[in-house]
Structures are given as structure tokens and as C-alpha cells.
N, CA, C and O atoms as a MOPAC input file, in Angstrom:
PM7 MOZYME 1SCF
protein

 N      0.83800 1    -1.17000 1     0.00000 1
 C      0.00000 1     0.00000 1     0.00000 1
 C      0.89200 1     1.24500 1     0.00000 1
 O      1.80500 1     1.37400 1     0.81600 1
 N      0.61400 1     2.12900 1    -0.90700 1
 C      1.37500 1     3.36600 1    -1.00000 1
 C      0.51300 1     4.51100 1    -0.48900 1
 O     -0.67400 1     4.59400 1    -0.80500 1
 N      1.11900 1     5.39900 1     0.30700 1
 C      0.38300 1     6.55700 1     0.79700 1
 C      1.32700 1     7.72000 1     1.00500 1
 O      2.53400 1     7.53500 1     1.16200 1
 N      0.78000 1     8.90200 1     1.00600 1
 C      1.58000 1    10.09600 1     1.25600 1
 C      1.86600 1    10.19500 1     2.75700 1
 O      1.27000 1     9.47900 1     3.56200 1
 N      2.76100 1    11.07000 1     3.10900 1
 C      3.04700 1    11.29200 1     4.53000 1
 C      1.80900 1    11.83100 1     5.23100 1
 O      1.50800 1    11.43900 1     6.35800 1
 N      1.10000 1    12.71900 1     4.57300 1
 C     -0.12000 1    13.27200 1     5.15700 1
 C     -1.15100 1    12.16300 1     5.40300 1
 O     -1.78800 1    12.12400 1     6.45600 1
 N     -1.30900 1    11.27500 1     4.43700 1
 C     -2.23000 1    10.15200 1     4.61200 1
 C     -1.77400 1     9.23600 1     5.74200 1
 O     -2.59500 1     8.71400 1     6.49600 1
 N     -0.47000 1     9.04500 1     5.85300 1
 C      0.06900 1     8.20600 1     6.92800 1
 C     -0.24800 1     8.82500 1     8.28500 1
 O     -0.62500 1     8.11800 1     9.21900 1
 N     -0.09800 1    10.13900 1     8.39400 1
 C     -0.41400 1    10.81000 1     9.66100 1
 C     -1.89600 1    10.63900 1    10.00100 1
 O     -2.23800 1    10.39900 1    11.15900 1
 N     -2.76100 1    10.75800 1     9.02200 1
 C     -4.19600 1    10.57900 1     9.24500 1
 C     -4.51200 1     9.12500 1     9.61300 1
 O     -5.32000 1     8.86300 1    10.50400 1
 N     -3.87200 1     8.19600 1     8.92300 1
 C     -4.08900 1     6.76500 1     9.17600 1
 C     -3.68300 1     6.39900 1    10.61000 1
 O     -4.40900 1     5.68800 1    11.30400 1
 N     -2.53500 1     6.88400 1    11.03900 1
 C     -2.06700 1     6.60400 1    12.40200 1
 C     -3.03700 1     7.20600 1    13.41100 1
 O     -3.37400 1     6.56300 1    14.40500 1
 N     -3.48500 1     8.42800 1    13.16400 1
 C     -4.41200 1     9.07800 1    14.09400 1
 C     -5.70800 1     8.27400 1    14.22600 1
 O     -6.20600 1     8.07600 1    15.33400 1
 N     -6.24600 1     7.81700 1    13.10800 1
 C     -7.47200 1     7.00800 1    13.14000 1
 C     -7.23100 1     5.69100 1    13.88200 1
 O     -8.08300 1     5.24400 1    14.64900 1
 N     -6.07000 1     5.07300 1    13.65200 1
 C     -5.74500 1     3.82200 1    14.32500 1
 C     -5.66400 1     4.03000 1    15.84100 1
 O     -6.19500 1     3.23100 1    16.61300 1
 N     -4.99500 1     5.10700 1    16.25600 1
 C     -4.87200 1     5.40900 1    17.68700 1
 C     -6.25100 1     5.58500 1    18.30800 1
 O     -6.52300 1     5.04900 1    19.38300 1
 N     -7.10900 1     6.32200 1    17.64900 1
 C     -8.45000 1     6.56900 1    18.18500 1
 C     -9.28300 1     5.28800 1    18.24400 1
 O    -10.10900 1     5.13000 1    19.14300 1
 N     -9.07600 1     4.38100 1    17.30200 1
 C     -9.86700 1     3.15000 1    17.25300 1
 C     -9.33400 1     2.07000 1    18.20400 1
 O    -10.10100 1     1.42800 1    18.92200 1
 N     -8.00700 1     1.88100 1    18.19500 1
 C     -7.41800 1     0.76900 1    18.95200 1
 C     -6.62100 1     1.20500 1    20.18200 1
 O     -6.57600 1     0.48900 1    21.18300 1
 N     -6.01000 1     2.35200 1    20.10700 1
 C     -5.14600 1     2.78700 1    21.19100 1
 C     -5.84400 1     3.67400 1    22.19800 1
 O     -5.30200 1     3.93000 1    23.27300 1
 N     -7.02400 1     4.14500 1    21.87900 1
 C     -7.83800 1     5.02300 1    22.71000 1
 C     -7.24100 1     6.42600 1    22.78800 1
 O     -7.94800 1     7.41200 1    22.57900 1
 N     -5.95700 1     6.52200 1    23.08300 1
 C     -5.28000 1     7.82400 1    23.17500 1
 C     -3.79700 1     7.63700 1    22.86400 1
 O     -3.28500 1     6.51800 1    22.83700 1
 N     -3.13300 1     8.74600 1    22.63300 1
 C     -1.68400 1     8.71500 1    22.44500 1
 C     -1.01800 1     8.55800 1    23.81100 1
 O     -1.52000 1     9.05300 1    24.82000 1
 N      0.12300 1     7.86200 1    23.82700 1
 C      0.95000 1     7.88600 1    25.02900 1
 C      1.48500 1     9.30300 1    25.18100 1
 O      1.41200 1    10.09600 1    24.24100 1
 N      2.01400 1     9.62600 1    26.33600 1
 C      2.58800 1    10.96100 1    26.52700 1
 C      3.77100 1    11.15500 1    25.57900 1
 O      4.36300 1    10.18800 1    25.09800 1
 N      4.09600 1    12.39400 1    25.32500 1
 C      5.22000 1    12.70300 1    24.44200 1
 C      6.52000 1    12.09000 1    24.96400 1
 O      7.32900 1    11.58600 1    24.18400 1
 N      6.71600 1    12.13300 1    26.26200 1
 C      7.94000 1    11.57300 1    26.84200 1
 C      7.98400 1    10.05500 1    26.66100 1
 O      9.03500 1     9.49600 1    26.34500 1
 N      6.85400 1     9.39400 1    26.86000 1
 C      6.79200 1     7.94600 1    26.64700 1
 C      7.06200 1     7.61200 1    25.18400 1
 O      7.80800 1     6.67800 1    24.88800 1
 N      6.46100 1     8.36900 1    24.26800 1
 C      6.69800 1     8.11000 1    22.85000 1
 C      8.14300 1     8.38700 1    22.45700 1
 O      8.68100 1     7.71400 1    21.57800 1
 N      8.78100 1     9.37000 1    23.09400 1
 C     10.19500 1     9.61000 1    22.80700 1
 C     11.02400 1     8.41100 1    23.25600 1
 O     11.95100 1     7.99900 1    22.55800 1
 N     10.69700 1     7.85400 1    24.41100 1
 C     11.40200 1     6.65900 1    24.89200 1
 C     11.15500 1     5.47500 1    23.95900 1
 O     12.07500 1     4.71400 1    23.65900 1
 N      9.90500 1     5.32000 1    23.50000 1
 C      9.58900 1     4.23600 1    22.56100 1
 C     10.32800 1     4.41300 1    21.24200 1
 O     10.81000 1     3.43900 1    20.66300 1
 N     10.41900 1     5.65200 1    20.76400 1
 C     11.14700 1     5.91500 1    19.52400 1
 C     12.61500 1     5.53200 1    19.67300 1
 O     13.19600 1     4.91800 1    18.77900 1
 N     13.20100 1     5.89100 1    20.78900 1
 C     14.59800 1     5.54500 1    21.05700 1
 C     14.78100 1     4.02900 1    21.07700 1
 O     15.75500 1     3.50500 1    20.53500 1
 N     13.84300 1     3.33500 1    21.70100 1
 C     13.89300 1     1.87100 1    21.74900 1
 C     13.80600 1     1.26800 1    20.34800 1
 O     14.56200 1     0.35700 1    20.01000 1
 N     12.88900 1     1.77500 1    19.54400 1
 C     12.71600 1     1.24600 1    18.18500 1
 C     13.93800 1     1.53100 1    17.30800 1
 O     14.34200 1     0.68000 1    16.51500 1
 N     14.52100 1     2.71000 1    17.44400 1
 C     15.73500 1     3.03100 1    16.68500 1
 C     16.86800 1     2.10200 1    17.11500 1
 O     17.68600 1     1.69200 1    16.29100 1
 N     16.91400 1     1.77500 1    18.38200 1
 C     17.90900 1     0.82200 1    18.86900 1
 C     17.74200 1    -0.55200 1    18.24300 1
 O     18.72400 1    -1.22900 1    17.94100 1
 N     16.48600 1    -0.96300 1    18.05100 1
 C     16.23700 1    -2.25600 1    17.41300 1
 C     16.67300 1    -2.23400 1    15.94800 1
 O     17.19200 1    -3.22900 1    15.44100 1
 N     16.46400 1    -1.11200 1    15.27100 1
 C     16.95500 1    -0.96000 1    13.88800 1
 C     18.47800 1    -1.04000 1    13.88700 1
 O     19.06600 1    -1.72700 1    13.05100 1
 N     19.11200 1    -0.34400 1    14.81200 1
 C     20.57400 1    -0.34200 1    14.89000 1
 C     21.11700 1    -1.74600 1    15.12500 1
 O     22.13300 1    -2.12500 1    14.54200 1
 N     20.45300 1    -2.51100 1    15.96600 1
 C     20.89500 1    -3.88400 1    16.25700 1
 C     20.86600 1    -4.72900 1    14.98700 1
 O     21.82100 1    -5.44800 1    14.69400 1
 N     19.77000 1    -4.64300 1    14.23200 1
 C     19.66300 1    -5.43400 1    13.00200 1
 C     20.69500 1    -4.99200 1    11.97500 1
 O     21.34100 1    -5.83300 1    11.35000 1
 N     20.85800 1    -3.69700 1    11.79200 1
 C     21.80600 1    -3.17700 1    10.80000 1
 C     23.23300 1    -3.55500 1    11.18700 1
 O     24.02100 1    -3.95400 1    10.32900 1
 N     23.57100 1    -3.43400 1    12.47100 1
 C     24.93800 1    -3.75500 1    12.88800 1
 C     25.24900 1    -5.23700 1    12.72700 1
 O     26.40100 1    -5.61200 1    12.50600 1
 N     24.22700 1    -6.07700 1    12.83600 1
 C     24.44900 1    -7.51400 1    12.68700 1
 C     24.36900 1    -7.96100 1    11.23700 1
 O     25.00900 1    -8.93800 1    10.84800 1
 N     23.58700 1    -7.25300 1    10.44000 1
 C     23.45700 1    -7.61500 1     9.02800 1
 C     24.60500 1    -7.05200 1     8.19500 1
 O     25.13700 1    -7.74100 1     7.32400 1
 N     24.98400 1    -5.81900 1     8.45500 1
 C     25.97200 1    -5.13800 1     7.61400 1
 C     27.27400 1    -4.83800 1     8.33800 1
 O     28.25200 1    -4.42900 1     7.71300 1
 N     27.29600 1    -5.03600 1     9.63600 1
 C     28.48800 1    -4.73400 1    10.41800 1
 C     29.21900 1    -5.98600 1    10.84800 1
 O     29.09800 1    -7.04400 1    10.23000 1
 N     29.96800 1    -5.84600 1    11.90400 1
 C     30.84900 1    -6.91600 1    12.35900 1
 C     30.26100 1    -7.78700 1    13.46900 1
 O     30.86700 1    -8.78500 1    13.85900 1
 N     29.09400 1    -7.41900 1    13.97500 1
 C     28.50500 1    -8.21300 1    15.04900 1
 C     27.73700 1    -9.39400 1    14.46900 1
 O     27.27500 1    -9.35800 1    13.32900 1
 N     27.61300 1   -10.43700 1    15.27500 1
 C     26.85700 1   -11.61200 1    14.83200 1
 C     25.49100 1   -11.62200 1    15.50800 1
 O     25.30100 1   -11.03200 1    16.57200 1
 N     24.55300 1   -12.29800 1    14.87500 1
 C     23.20500 1   -12.41100 1    15.42700 1
 C     23.20800 1   -13.29300 1    16.66500 1
 O     23.96600 1   -14.25700 1    16.76300 1
 N     22.34300 1   -12.93900 1    17.60600 1
 C     22.13500 1   -13.74100 1    18.80300 1
 C     20.79000 1   -14.43300 1    18.67700 1
 O     19.98400 1   -14.08300 1    17.81500 1
 N     20.55100 1   -15.40200 1    19.52400 1
 C     19.27800 1   -16.11900 1    19.48500 1
 C     18.10000 1   -15.16600 1    19.63400 1
 O     17.06100 1   -15.35900 1    19.00200 1
 N     18.25400 1   -14.14300 1    20.46000 1
 C     17.16300 1   -13.18800 1    20.68700 1
 C     16.88500 1   -12.31900 1    19.46900 1
 O     15.83700 1   -11.67600 1    19.39900 1
 N     17.81000 1   -12.28600 1    18.50200 1
 C     17.63500 1   -11.48700 1    17.28500 1
 C     16.86700 1   -12.23600 1    16.20200 1
 O     16.42700 1   -11.63400 1    15.22200 1
 N     16.70600 1   -13.53000 1    16.37100 1
 C     16.05900 1   -14.33800 1    15.34400 1
 C     14.62400 1   -13.86500 1    15.13100 1
 O     13.89800 1   -13.58800 1    16.08600 1
 N     14.23400 1   -13.78000 1    13.87500 1
 C     12.87900 1   -13.38100 1    13.53900 1
 C     12.66500 1   -11.89100 1    13.42600 1
 O     11.61200 1   -11.45400 1    12.96100 1
 N     13.62600 1   -11.10900 1    13.83700 1
 C     13.50700 1    -9.65500 1    13.71900 1
 C     13.76400 1    -9.25800 1    12.27000 1
 O     14.73000 1    -9.71800 1    11.66000 1
 N     12.91300 1    -8.41500 1    11.72600 1
 C     13.04300 1    -7.98700 1    10.34300 1
 C     13.22200 1    -6.48800 1    10.27900 1
 O     12.49900 1    -5.73400 1    10.93100 1
 N     14.19600 1    -6.05900 1     9.48500 1
 C     14.50200 1    -4.64400 1     9.36600 1
 C     13.28400 1    -3.84400 1     8.93200 1
 O     13.02100 1    -2.77500 1     9.48300 1
 N     12.53600 1    -4.34500 1     7.95400 1
 C     11.38600 1    -3.58600 1     7.45400 1
 C     10.32100 1    -3.38700 1     8.53800 1
 O      9.66300 1    -2.34700 1     8.57500 1
 N     10.15200 1    -4.35900 1     9.39900 1
 C      9.17700 1    -4.22900 1    10.48400 1
 C      9.64900 1    -3.22400 1    11.53100 1
 O      8.85800 1    -2.43300 1    12.04400 1
 N     10.92300 1    -3.26100 1    11.83700 1
 C     11.46300 1    -2.32500 1    12.82500 1
 C     11.45400 1    -0.88600 1    12.29400 1
 O     11.18800 1     0.05500 1    13.04100 1
 N     11.74600 1    -0.72600 1    11.00400 1
 C     11.67300 1     0.61000 1    10.40200 1
 C     10.23700 1     1.12700 1    10.41900 1
 O     10.00500 1     2.31600 1    10.64000 1
 N      9.28100 1     0.24100 1    10.18700 1
 C      7.87100 1     0.63300 1    10.25000 1
 C      7.49700 1     1.06000 1    11.67500 1
 O      6.72900 1     2.00400 1    11.86000 1
 N      8.03400 1     0.37300 1    12.66400 1
 C      7.77800 1     0.75800 1    14.05900 1
 C      8.32900 1     2.15400 1    14.34400 1
 O      7.67500 1     2.95700 1    15.00900 1
 N      9.52800 1     2.44300 1    13.84300 1
 C     10.12500 1     3.77800 1    14.01100 1
 C      9.21600 1     4.83000 1    13.38600 1
 O      8.91900 1     5.85200 1    14.00400 1
 N      8.78000 1     4.57400 1    12.16700 1
 C      7.92600 1     5.53000 1    11.46800 1
 C      6.61400 1     5.74100 1    12.21200 1
 O      6.14600 1     6.87300 1    12.33000 1
 N      6.01600 1     4.66300 1    12.71600 1
 C      4.76000 1     4.77300 1    13.44800 1
 C      4.90900 1     5.67900 1    14.66900 1
 O      4.10000 1     6.58400 1    14.87100 1
 N      5.92200 1     5.44200 1    15.46900 1
 C      6.10600 1     6.23100 1    16.68900 1
 C      6.47100 1     7.67700 1    16.33300 1
 O      6.02100 1     8.60800 1    17.00100 1
 N      7.26500 1     7.86700 1    15.30800 1
 C      7.60700 1     9.21400 1    14.86000 1
 C      6.34500 1     9.96900 1    14.44400 1
 O      6.17700 1    11.13900 1    14.78600 1
 N      5.46800 1     9.30400 1    13.71600 1
 C      4.20500 1     9.92800 1    13.30600 1
 C      3.34000 1    10.23200 1    14.52900 1
 O      2.69300 1    11.27800 1    14.58400 1
 N      3.32300 1     9.33900 1    15.49700 1
 C      2.58200 1     9.61300 1    16.73400 1
 C      3.08600 1    10.89300 1    17.39400 1
 O      2.29100 1    11.74400 1    17.79300 1
 N      4.38800 1    11.02800 1    17.50800 1
 C      4.96500 1    12.24200 1    18.10300 1
 C      4.59300 1    13.48700 1    17.31000 1
 O      4.25300 1    14.51900 1    17.88700 1
 N      4.65900 1    13.38700 1    15.99900 1
 C      4.29000 1    14.52700 1    15.14800 1
 C      2.81600 1    14.87500 1    15.34300 1
 O      2.47500 1    16.04500 1    15.51800 1
 N      1.95900 1    13.88900 1    15.31500 1
 C      0.52200 1    14.13600 1    15.46500 1
 C      0.19300 1    14.80100 1    16.79900 1
 O     -0.56200 1    15.77200 1    16.84300 1
 N      0.74800 1    14.28700 1    17.86400 1
 C      0.36500 1    14.79900 1    19.17300 1
 C      0.98500 1    16.16000 1    19.48200 1
 O      0.56300 1    16.83200 1    20.42400 1
 N      1.97000 1    16.56700 1    18.70700 1
 C      2.56400 1    17.89400 1    18.87700 1
 C      2.16900 1    18.82800 1    17.73900 1
 O      2.76400 1    19.89000 1    17.55300 1
 N      1.15300 1    18.41200 1    16.98000 1
 C      0.60100 1    19.21000 1    15.87300 1
 C      1.63800 1    19.61300 1    14.83300 1
 O      1.66700 1    20.75500 1    14.37600 1
 N      2.48100 1    18.66300 1    14.47000 1
 C      3.49400 1    18.90100 1    13.44000 1
 C      3.08100 1    18.19600 1    12.16100 1
 O      2.81900 1    16.99300 1    12.15200 1
 N      3.02700 1    18.95800 1    11.09500 1
 C      2.72100 1    18.42100 1     9.76800 1
 C      4.04800 1    18.01000 1     9.14300 1
 O      4.86300 1    18.86100 1     8.78500 1
 N      4.25900 1    16.72000 1     9.01300 1
 C      5.53600 1    16.21600 1     8.48800 1
 C      5.74200 1    16.50000 1     7.00700 1
 O      6.83100 1    16.27000 1     6.48000 1
 N      4.70600 1    17.00000 1     6.32600 1
 C      4.85000 1    17.31200 1     4.91300 1
 C      5.51900 1    18.67100 1     4.67400 1
 O      5.91600 1    18.98500 1     3.55200 1
 N      5.63600 1    19.46000 1     5.72000 1
 C      6.23900 1    20.78200 1     5.59100 1
 C      7.74900 1    20.66100 1     5.78200 1
 O      8.22200 1    20.29300 1     6.85700 1
 N      8.47900 1    20.96800 1     4.75300 1
 C      9.94200 1    20.93100 1     4.81600 1
 C     10.45200 1    22.35900 1     4.98600 1
 O      9.92500 1    23.29600 1     4.38700 1
 N     11.46100 1    22.50200 1     5.79200 1
 C     12.02900 1    23.83900 1     6.02700 1
 C     13.44300 1    23.88700 1     5.58200 1
 O     14.09100 1    24.92700 1     5.69800 1

């Protein structure tokens, strides 16, 4: 499915209202974003770097972790009224 950034922001907002009830606090979402970026870093360092995979890394997929980063980033943008389509 292809969508614009604006559509993605709207989609996430609708999902939060339907399934999540509300957004987590900005501080909680910042912590979640940091955690998700760490998971991306772990996969990249093991796939393209010098580290080897551990048993706990099995089944982790880069595309899924990147999607998690994007989701939380969009949540932060939505709850702080930031339109990600505006470039400065």
C-alpha cells in the first residue's frame, strides 16, 4: 500500500483513536522511539556490520522495525501538531 506522509499521519491518528484510545505521553513516545531506533541499529549492525546475530535477534526484520520507528515518529508529530509534509 502506497500513501503520502499526510495520509500516513491521518491513518495513524485514526488507528490510535480506534485501537489505542489515546496517544501515550510525548515523553513515553520519545522513549519508545529511542527503543525502536535501537532495534533498527541492532539489526543493521548484525546484518551489515561486524557483530553476529544472537538467538534473541532471530525473527527480527529490518522492514518491520523501520515501520515501528515511522509509526512512533508519526505519533509524536501528530500529538505535537506537526505536519511532516512541511519541509524547512
